[in-house]
N, C-alpha and C positions, 0 to 999 in steps of 0.2 A: 535181248533181242534174238529173234528166230528167224534164220535164213531158209528158203523154201527152194525146191528143185527149180531148175531152169534149163531148157536145151538152147544152144547157140549155134546156128547152122555153120558159121564160119570155121568154129573149132571142130565140128562134128566132121566137116569135109576134109580138114587137115588131119585128124587123128583117129576119126570114127569113134569117138567117145565124148560125152558131155557130162559134167558134174555141176550140181548146184549145192548151195551151202548146207542143205539138211538132208540130202538124198544122193545116192551114187548109183549110177547105171552104166551100162556100156552099150554102144551100138544101137542095134534095132529095139533092145529092151527099152531104152529111154525114148526113142522116137515114137514108141507106141504108148509111152506112159506107164510102164509096169513098174510100179512102186516096189514091188516084191523083190526085185533084181537087186536091191542095195545089199541084201545079206549075202549075196553069191557072186558078186561082181569080182572077176579075176582082176590081177593086178596088171596094170598098164606097162608093157615092155618098152614103150617109148617108140617115138618116131624120128628117125635121123635124117641129117642134112649133110651135104657134102661142104667141106672146107670152102669158104668164099662164096657159096651159092646163096646165102640168105643174110645180109647185113642185118644186125639187129637195130631197129629203129632207135635213134637217140632220144632222151628226154632229159628234162632238168625238173627235179623236185627238192623238197628239202627232208633232211632225216630227224629223228628225234630230239637231236640236239640243235636243230635250227641250221644245219650246215647244208650247204648245196650238195646234191648227190645226182649223179647221172653214170651212164655207162662209160663214157670218155674219161672220167676220173678214174675209173677201174681197169683201164687197159694195162695188159700185162697179167692179168689174174683170170681165172675161170669165174664166171658169175652164175649163181642160181637165181633166176629171176621168177618170184613168185607173186601172186595176187591174193592177198589175204585180208579179211574182216577183222579189225582188232577187237571187236566185241562179240565175235562168233564163238559159240561155245559147243558147236556141233562137229563139223570136220575139220575147220582150219586148225585146231589145236593138234590133230593128228597128222596133218601135213607138216606143221611147224616141227613136230617131233622127228619126223622123218628127215628133214632138211637138217636140223641140228645134230641127229645121230649121224648123218653122213659125213658132215664137217668135223665133227668131234673125233670120228675114226681115221680122219686122214692125217699125214704127216703135218706138223706145224707149218712147215714151209710151202706145203702144197695145199693148205686148205682154202676151198673157194670161198668168194665172198657171196653172201646171201642179201639180195635185195627184196624186200617185201613191199610191194606197192599196195597201198591201202585202196580197198574197194567201198570204204565207208567213211567218207569226209565228215560226216556229222558225229562220229565217235572215235576221235583219234587223238584225245587230249593227252596230256602228260600222265595224268592219272590212269586212263585206259591202257596205255602202253607200259606204265609200270606194273599193272597186273599181270599184263602178259608176260613181261621179262621174268617175273617171279614164278608165275604158275606154269609158263611154257619152258622155263629153264633155258632162255635163249642164248644161244653161243655169243662170244664177243664178235664173230664175223656176220652177225646179223644186224642190218640197218634197215629201218623203215624208209618207204618212199612216200611223202605225206605231201597234201596240197589241198587245193579247192576242189569242188566238183568239177569245174571245168578243166583245171590243169589235170586232174586224174582222169577224166574222161578221155582226153586226148591220148593218153598212154593207153588205156584199155583199147581203144579203137585201133591203135597201132599194132597191139598184139592180138587182136581178135577174142578179147575177153568180153564176156557177155555180162552185164550188170543191169539187174532189174531192181527197182526200189517201189515200194508201196509205202505212203506216208499216212500215217493215221493219228488221230488225237484221242488220248486215253485220260479221262479225268484231268483234262485241261493240258496234258503234257504231249507234245508231239513226238512220235516214235516213228523211226524209219526202218523198215524190214528190207533187208538186202538179200538178194540171191544173185549168185555170181558163179562164172565157170571157175573152177579150181584147177589151175595149169601151172606148170613150172617149165621154164625154159633153161637149158643149158647153153651158156654163151661163152665162146672161147676167148683166149687172150688177146685175140685181133678183133674182138667185137663181132663176131658172126654167130647166128644161131647154129647150134649143132645137134640139139635134140629138144624134143617137146614131150612131156609127161602129162597126162590127166589123171587126177586122182580118182580111184585109188592107185598108187604106185608104191614100190618097195625102195628103201634106201640102198640096197646092194644094186638095183637096177639102174639107179641115177649113178651111183659109184662106178659103176661100169663105163656109163657114157662119159663120166668126167676122166676116167682113166684112158679112154680112146683118144682124148684129145690133148692129153697132158705131155 
């Protein structure tokens, strides 16, 4: 499956940058559809929010083991909330590596939890997730947020994540092509949004955001 670039106005207004699953661009370059920008896009330094100013919207999904997962159950820990296509082989693996590197470098007692909300409800099987865990070398702190399209769409909307789907039938097989905004929120131990990063971003930039709220 191949993801395609998509701009999403709400994220653009918040952070000035929009990222699609198969392309990267920043600010005006994306608004103008400049695909050449993906090779030279600077790393996003993040947008920051004051403590208590933006309570993170609650949700309840299930993880890869079938357990309930939501932000309320993670109170007391910093959470990195990302939005990932389990079968994307373009930029999602790079984003996963950044998040894993960040967590792996942190002291064991202070490692943030990673919640990766799926943007592809059609390709989030145990087999799909097993491939990701092996190929992406996912940290123990990584948990998926999975659900039906309707359940996931409510979470996407709460966090202003743009997801566009094209459905095609190829040789009798239905294929869903997903394009989505690649964003990661840093949520503090009280359940408040403290930072927003739009891919491309660097592990050290997110690490500094985590350190600011620890």
